[in-house]
N, C-alpha and C positions, 0 to 999 in steps of 0.2 A: 601619459606615454614616455617611457624611459628614452633618453637620449640615443641609445644602442638602436632602439626599434625604430626611432624617428629617421636615425642615419640611413637606416637599410631602406626605408620607404624612399627617402630624397634621392639616395643612389640608384635604387629601381627605376623611378621616375626617369631620372636623365638617361639612364642605360636603354631603357625600353623606347623612349621617347626619340632618341637618335634614328634609328632605322624606320619609324612610322612617318618620319617628315622627310623622306628623300626621293629624288626621282632619279638618282644614278643607277647605272644599268649594273654597276658593280658596286653596291654601298660597301662601307667598311666603318668600324667602331674600334677606337683605339682606347682601352681603360688602364690609365697606370696610377700606382697607389704608391705614396712615400709619406714615412713617419719622419716627422720633424721634431723638433724640440718642444715638447708640450703640444702638439698637433698632429694631425692626420691631412694630407692633401691627396685629392682624388681628383684627376683630370680625366674627363671624358671628351675624347674628340672624333670627328666624323667628316665625310666629305660630302655632306648634304648641302643645300642651298643657303644655309644659315638662317639666323633668325632675323625676323624682319624688323627694321628700325621700330615700327610704331608697336611692336610687341615687347622690345626691350624697353621702350620710354613709359609704356605703362607700368612694367615691373620697378623702374626706377621712380616713378611717382608714387606708386603704392595705393592708388586708386584707379577704381573703373566706375563709368555710368553707363546707364543703358545707351547711350550714343556713343560711347568712348569706351570699348572694352576689347578683350584680346580674344583669340580662336579657341582658347581653353583655359583649364584652370593649371595645367603642367607647371608652367614657370613661376604663376605665383605660389604653388605649392612648395616648388623648390626652395623659393625665397623666405618664404615663412617659416618652413622647416628649419633652414639654416639658421635664421635670426634666433628662433627659440633655441637651439642648440649653442647659440652664442657663436657662431662661426661667420664666414663669409662666403659669399658666392660671387663669381666674376664671369663674364661672356667674352671669348675674344674670338675675333673673326680670324680664320686663316685660309684666306684666297677662298676655295669654294667650300669651305666647311666652317663649322663652330668647335671651340672648346669651351666647355663648361668646367671651372675649376671650382672644387668645394674646398674649404679648409675648415676643419671641424677640430676643436681642443679635446685632447685626451684626459680623461678623468684620473684623478691621482688614484694610485693603488694603496690600498691599504692593506 
């Protein structure tokens, strides 16, 4: 899978996931994109309940077992895809929400 297709999948997953996991009566999502020197940064912020600590711990550990697993594959897909694209992903708490920050290198132009 080319990196651009993979990047589309990663971004779509993060953007679509945000409104699915909120209980806010007025949910919002803010997507910002910033081009940097040799990379692009995508920030997806929302006002949802945040990502539970045990979910983040599983992503950081990189393994799941039948007794220790997440509620879905979404976060794992984002982390794996970002790793394949030689990028990075971080999760920031913003009070009553979360901000997922994706940083992906930009391929050279021939």
